[in-house]
C-alpha positions as CSV (number, residue, x, y, z in Angstrom):
1,X,40.6,57.5,-4.1
2,X,40.4,53.6,-2.5
3,X,43.9,54.6,-1.7
4,X,43.4,57.9,0.5
5,X,40.6,56.3,2.7
6,X,42.5,53.3,3.4
7,X,45.5,55.1,5.1
8,X,44.9,56.9,8.1
9,X,45.9,60.5,8.2
10,X,46.7,60.7,12.0
11,X,49.9,58.9,11.4
12,X,51.1,61.4,9.6
13,X,50.8,64.2,12.6
14,X,52.9,61.5,15.0
15,X,50.2,61.7,17.5
16,X,49.9,57.5,18.3
17,X,50.2,57.3,22.1
18,X,51.8,53.4,21.6
19,X,54.7,55.7,19.6
20,X,55.2,58.2,22.8
21,X,58.1,57.5,24.3
22,X,57.5,59.4,27.2
23,X,54.5,57.9,27.7
24,X,54.3,56.0,31.2
25,X,54.3,52.1,31.5
26,X,51.2,50.7,32.5
27,X,50.2,48.5,36.0
28,X,50.7,45.1,35.8
29,X,47.1,43.6,35.5
30,X,46.0,42.2,38.7
31,X,45.5,38.3,38.7
32,X,41.3,37.5,40.5
33,X,41.6,35.1,42.7
34,X,37.8,32.7,41.3
35,X,36.5,30.5,44.0
36,X,35.8,27.0,42.8
37,X,32.5,25.9,41.4
38,X,30.9,23.7,43.6
39,X,29.2,20.9,42.9
40,X,25.6,20.2,43.8
41,X,23.2,21.1,46.2
42,X,24.1,23.9,49.0
43,X,23.2,23.1,52.6
44,X,22.1,19.6,51.9
45,X,22.2,17.2,54.9
46,X,24.4,13.7,54.0
47,X,22.4,10.8,53.6
48,X,23.4,7.3,54.6
49,X,23.4,5.6,52.1
50,X,20.5,2.8,51.7
51,X,20.8,-0.5,51.9
52,X,20.0,-2.2,48.4
53,X,17.2,-4.3,48.6
54,X,17.7,-8.3,48.9
55,X,15.7,-11.3,49.4
56,X,14.8,-11.1,52.7
57,X,13.7,-6.8,52.4
58,X,9.9,-8.4,53.4
59,X,10.7,-9.2,56.8
60,X,10.3,-6.6,59.2
61,X,7.4,-4.0,60.1
62,X,8.2,-3.0,56.7
63,X,5.3,-4.1,55.1
64,X,2.0,-2.3,53.7
65,X,-1.1,-3.2,52.0
66,X,-2.2,-6.9,51.1
67,X,0.9,-7.7,52.7
68,X,0.2,-5.5,56.1
69,X,-2.8,-7.0,56.6
70,X,-2.0,-10.4,55.7
71,X,0.1,-10.2,59.0
72,X,-1.8,-8.7,61.0
73,X,-3.4,-10.7,63.4
74,X,-6.1,-9.2,65.0
75,X,-7.9,-8.8,61.4
76,X,-9.7,-12.6,60.5
77,X,-10.9,-15.0,61.9
78,X,-9.2,-16.5,65.4
79,X,-8.4,-19.7,64.0
80,X,-6.3,-18.2,61.6
81,X,-4.5,-16.1,64.9
82,X,-1.9,-19.0,65.8
83,X,-0.5,-19.6,62.5
84,X,2.8,-17.6,61.3
85,X,2.9,-14.9,59.4
86,X,7.5,-14.8,58.5
87,X,8.5,-16.4,55.8
88,X,10.7,-19.2,56.0
89,X,14.5,-18.5,57.5
90,X,17.2,-18.6,55.3
91,X,18.3,-17.9,51.5
92,X,16.0,-19.5,48.7
93,X,17.4,-22.2,47.0
94,X,18.2,-21.7,43.6
95,X,16.0,-24.3,41.5
96,X,20.1,-24.2,38.9
97,X,19.9,-23.9,35.5
98,X,19.9,-26.7,33.1
99,X,23.1,-28.3,32.3
100,X,24.8,-28.7,28.6
101,X,22.5,-27.1,26.7
102,X,24.8,-27.2,24.3
103,X,24.9,-30.5,23.6
104,X,23.4,-32.8,21.2
105,X,20.5,-34.7,22.5
106,X,19.2,-36.6,19.9
107,X,21.9,-40.0,20.0
108,X,23.4,-39.2,16.4
109,X,26.9,-38.1,16.4
110,X,29.2,-37.2,13.8
111,X,32.3,-38.9,12.2
112,X,35.2,-37.9,11.8
113,X,36.1,-37.1,8.7
114,X,32.6,-34.9,8.5
115,X,34.8,-33.2,12.0
116,X,37.5,-33.0,10.0
117,X,35.6,-31.6,7.2
118,X,33.7,-29.1,8.4
119,X,36.1,-27.2,10.9
120,X,39.3,-28.4,10.1
121,X,41.3,-31.5,10.9
122,X,44.0,-31.2,14.1
123,X,46.7,-32.6,12.1
124,X,46.7,-30.2,8.7
125,X,49.1,-32.4,6.4
126,X,47.2,-31.9,3.6
127,X,46.9,-28.1,3.4
128,X,51.1,-28.2,4.4
129,X,51.9,-30.2,1.6
130,X,49.8,-28.0,-0.8
131,X,52.1,-25.4,0.2
132,X,55.2,-26.6,0.1
133,X,53.5,-28.2,-3.9
134,X,53.1,-24.4,-4.4
135,X,56.1,-23.3,-2.9
136,X,58.2,-25.7,-5.3
137,X,56.5,-24.8,-8.3
138,X,56.6,-21.1,-7.7
139,X,60.8,-22.0,-8.0
140,X,60.5,-24.1,-10.9
141,X,59.2,-20.8,-12.1
142,X,61.9,-18.5,-11.7
143,X,64.5,-20.2,-12.5
144,X,63.3,-20.9,-15.9
145,X,65.1,-18.9,-18.4
146,X,62.4,-16.6,-19.6
147,X,62.7,-16.3,-23.7
148,X,61.0,-13.5,-25.3
149,X,58.6,-14.6,-28.1
150,X,59.3,-13.4,-31.2
151,X,56.5,-11.7,-32.9
152,X,54.5,-13.2,-35.9
153,X,55.0,-10.8,-39.5
154,X,51.3,-9.9,-40.3
155,X,50.4,-11.4,-43.6
156,X,49.1,-9.5,-46.2
157,X,45.7,-10.5,-47.2
158,X,44.9,-8.4,-49.8
159,X,44.1,-9.2,-53.1
160,X,43.8,-7.2,-56.4
161,X,40.6,-7.7,-58.9
162,X,43.2,-9.8,-61.7
163,X,44.2,-11.6,-58.9
164,X,40.3,-12.6,-58.0
165,X,38.7,-12.2,-61.3
166,X,41.1,-15.1,-62.4
167,X,41.2,-17.3,-59.1
168,X,36.7,-16.8,-59.7
169,X,37.8,-18.0,-63.3
170,X,39.6,-21.2,-63.0
171,X,36.9,-22.3,-60.1
172,X,34.1,-22.4,-63.0
173,X,32.3,-20.4,-65.0
174,X,30.5,-16.8,-64.3
175,X,28.1,-16.4,-66.4
176,X,24.8,-16.6,-65.4
177,X,22.9,-20.2,-64.9
178,X,19.7,-21.1,-66.2
179,X,17.0,-21.0,-63.4
180,X,15.0,-23.5,-63.5
181,X,10.8,-23.5,-63.9
182,X,8.1,-24.1,-62.2
183,X,7.3,-27.9,-62.6
184,X,10.6,-29.3,-64.0
185,X,10.8,-32.9,-63.6
186,X,7.6,-33.1,-60.6
187,X,5.9,-34.9,-63.9
188,X,8.7,-37.9,-63.4
189,X,8.0,-38.5,-60.3
190,X,5.2,-41.5,-60.2
191,X,3.3,-39.2,-57.1
192,X,2.5,-36.2,-59.2
193,X,1.0,-37.7,-62.1
194,X,-2.3,-37.3,-60.5
195,X,-2.0,-33.9,-59.8
196,X,-4.2,-30.7,-61.4
197,X,-3.5,-27.7,-61.7
198,X,-5.3,-25.4,-58.9
199,X,-6.6,-22.3,-60.5
200,X,-8.2,-19.7,-58.1
201,X,-10.6,-17.7,-59.1
202,X,-10.7,-14.0,-58.3
203,X,-14.8,-14.0,-57.2
204,X,-13.2,-16.0,-54.2
205,X,-13.8,-14.3,-50.3
206,X,-10.8,-14.4,-47.8
207,X,-12.9,-13.6,-45.0
208,X,-16.9,-15.9,-44.9
209,X,-19.0,-13.0,-44.2
210,X,-22.0,-14.3,-41.4
211,X,-24.6,-16.0,-42.7
212,X,-28.3,-14.8,-41.4
213,X,-30.2,-18.0,-40.0
214,X,-33.2,-19.0,-42.2
215,X,-35.6,-17.3,-39.9
216,X,-38.7,-20.4,-39.5
217,X,-41.9,-19.4,-40.5
218,X,-44.7,-20.1,-38.2
219,X,-48.4,-20.5,-39.0
220,X,-50.3,-17.7,-37.2
221,X,-52.7,-19.8,-35.5
222,X,-56.6,-18.3,-36.7
223,X,-58.6,-17.3,-34.0
224,X,-62.4,-18.5,-33.5
225,X,-63.9,-15.0,-33.0
226,X,-68.0,-15.5,-31.8
227,X,-70.1,-12.3,-32.6
228,X,-72.9,-12.1,-30.3
229,X,-75.3,-9.6,-30.4
230,X,-76.2,-8.9,-26.7
231,X,-78.7,-5.9,-25.2
232,X,-79.6,-5.0,-21.9
233,X,-83.3,-3.8,-21.9
234,X,-83.9,-1.3,-19.5
235,X,-87.2,-2.3,-17.6
236,X,-89.7,0.9,-17.1
237,X,-90.3,2.5,-13.8
238,X,-94.1,2.4,-13.0
239,X,-96.1,5.8,-12.1
240,X,-97.2,5.8,-9.0
241,X,-101.0,6.5,-8.0
242,X,-102.3,9.7,-7.5
243,X,-101.9,10.4,-4.2
244,X,-105.2,12.1,-1.9
245,X,-105.0,14.7,-0.9
246,X,-107.1,15.9,2.5
247,X,-109.0,19.2,3.3
248,X,-106.9,22.8,3.5
249,X,-108.4,23.2,6.2
250,X,-106.8,21.0,9.0
251,X,-104.2,18.4,8.8
252,X,-106.5,15.0,8.0
253,X,-105.0,11.8,6.5
254,X,-104.1,13.3,2.9
255,X,-106.1,10.0,1.6
256,X,-106.1,6.8,0.6
257,X,-103.3,4.3,-0.1
258,X,-105.1,0.7,1.2
259,X,-103.7,-1.4,4.0
260,X,-103.1,-4.2,2.2
261,X,-101.6,-2.5,-0.3
262,X,-97.6,-3.3,-0.7
263,X,-94.2,-0.7,0.5
264,X,-93.2,1.3,-2.3
265,X,-90.0,0.1,-2.0
266,X,-91.5,-3.5,-2.7
267,X,-93.3,-3.4,-5.7
268,X,-92.0,-5.3,-8.8
269,X,-91.3,-4.5,-11.9
270,X,-93.8,-5.7,-14.6
271,X,-92.4,-8.2,-16.9
272,X,-91.3,-7.3,-20.8
273,X,-90.4,-9.6,-23.1
274,X,-88.8,-8.2,-26.5
275,X,-90.8,-10.0,-29.4
276,X,-87.1,-9.2,-31.4
277,X,-85.3,-11.4,-29.3
278,X,-88.0,-14.5,-28.9
279,X,-89.8,-14.4,-32.2
280,X,-92.0,-17.7,-31.9
281,X,-94.0,-15.7,-29.0
282,X,-95.1,-12.4,-31.5
283,X,-97.1,-15.7,-33.9
284,X,-95.6,-13.8,-36.3
């Protein structure tokens, strides 16, 4: 099905216009003359190149700003109007740069040997001698006969168990040697004559605990307390005297306080003595 879709079924009819023999020839293609592209703006007047400003470009009437105010003779005082404002004619003098700026000015010069070691000698005899010696060695190596070195046969280092045991028997006895006991031979040495055996106790502590500091018991100071039985007795208030009444009929005087009597607020309280506090005064 895919082959049928990819084929053009109209080719079987033979109606292809390109294969038709009675087809008229196609007219030749006409060449189109296109105008050349213009570069720049249209109808733009040609401007003369402006002169490059030089050192004397400030001269003339092109001054502006502070320079124009400086050259204006009508401005300022009358004494400055007679002074010239134009610059001096002629180009300015070039100061020039420092010459010999790449030369050392310390006064110290290197020796010829040091210069040749750093920058290379002018003669080059030493380098040429080294090259000739190297060429001579290379030629001698080429002329020498090159014989291949014979490879040595590998030595068999394997050994059987019987040979190993026989070799050990020849070297010495294979039996186990007696083990040295502790402190053997130490008694013969005089420096160990007074030595004593150290015995470690079972209850020995490996890490010493923190000891509690004994608290200093300070003697408590006894306080002397004085018991004082202090009583404050309130003075009895004195009764005021009877007030006289006037007659009901009119507003008369209310009675009779003598004119020489002290005022009520200034009356002094009577002095009372408690005989319990002062038993000697009571006479008992």
